N, C-alpha and C positions, 0 to 999 in steps of 0.2 A: 775739265771744268764741266759742271752740270748745274742746272737749276735745282736748288734744294727743295723749295716749295713755292707755291703761289698762295696768296692770302686774299680772302674775300670778306668785306664787311657785309653784314646781313642783319635785318630786323627779324628774321625767321630762323634763328640758330638751329633749333631742333628739327624743323622741316627740311632745311638744307642738309643737315647731317643724315637724316633718314633717306633722303633722295639719293645721295651719293653712296651710301652704304647699300641700299636696296638694288639700285640699277648698275652700279659699278664695283660692287663687292669691296668697298673700302672698309678698312678696320678703323674704328674710332678710338682715340685716346679717351681717358676720363676727362670730364669737363674741368677746365681750368677756370678759376674765379679769383679776381683781384678786387676785393671790396673797396679798397681805397680809390682805385681808378674806375670802378663800376664796369669792369671789363670781364667778359667771359669768352672762352674759345674752346674749340676742339681741333686736334690735328687728325686728319684722315690719311691713312696710308694705304696705297694701292699695291697690288701684288708685285709690281715692278720696282717698288721702293719709292715711287713718286709720292709726294705729299701735298695735301691741300689744307690750309688753315682756314677755318671758319671763325669769324670774330664778330662780337656784338658789344655795343655800348648803348645805353638808353638814349643818348643824345643824337643818334644817327638820323639823318634826313631820309626821306623815302627814296628808293632807287627808281631810276627811269631807264628805258631802253632806247636811247637816242644814238644816232651815229655821231661820232666826234672823236676827238683825241683820247687815247687811252686803250685799255685792253679791248680787243675786238672779239675774240673768242678763245677758247682753249679746246684741244682735241684729245680724244681717247682713241688709240688704235685698238680695235677689237679683234683683229686677226684674219677676217675674211669678209668678202662681199655678202655672203649668206648671213653672217653675224650682224653686219650693218643693217641688212634688211630685217632680220628678226628683232633686233633691239629697237629699230625705228617703229616697227609695227606694235611692239609691246608698249613703248613709251606713248605712242599715239592712243592706243587703247586705254591707257591709264590717265589720259588727259593732258599729255604733252605732245601735241601734234608737231610734225616736222615743219620747220620754216621753209626748208628747201631739201629736195632729194627724197629718197636716195637717187643719186645721179653720178655720172662720170664728169669730172670737171675738164676744162680745156687743157690743163696740165697733167691729166691722167689720174687724178685721185678719184676714188669711189667714196662718196660721203653723203651724209645727211646732217642737217643742223636743226636744233630746237632750243627752246628756252628752259632753264631750270626754274624752280619756284620763285626765284628773285628776278628773273628776266635776263640772267647771264646767258650768252650764246655758247652752247656746247656742241661740238662737232664729233660725229662718229666717223671713223675712217678705217680702212684696212690697215 
């Protein structure tokens, strides 16, 4: 069994698509549009086959970044500590500063975390 995809509601559909395509080399599907439901989406596919669905409807409330019940973060394995460092520096330079790290966690992971354009927490790890 595997997770087929994660889905994120967003008010910034194009910005989120560009973010994940630019920094994580995702390939985007054509935009799907259902006029009856006022729903649009993209499926982003990563080189490992993992997929992320970005979804929008005009009635969405604004997102917030509060601690609470729900998705805490999702992580990308980038292959090496050097790549974690390189991507953290690049994202920071481009206006996405690290929330934490790069650092070695108590359980041995080497990671950094940051917010995507909607405030979702994304982790870079080896």
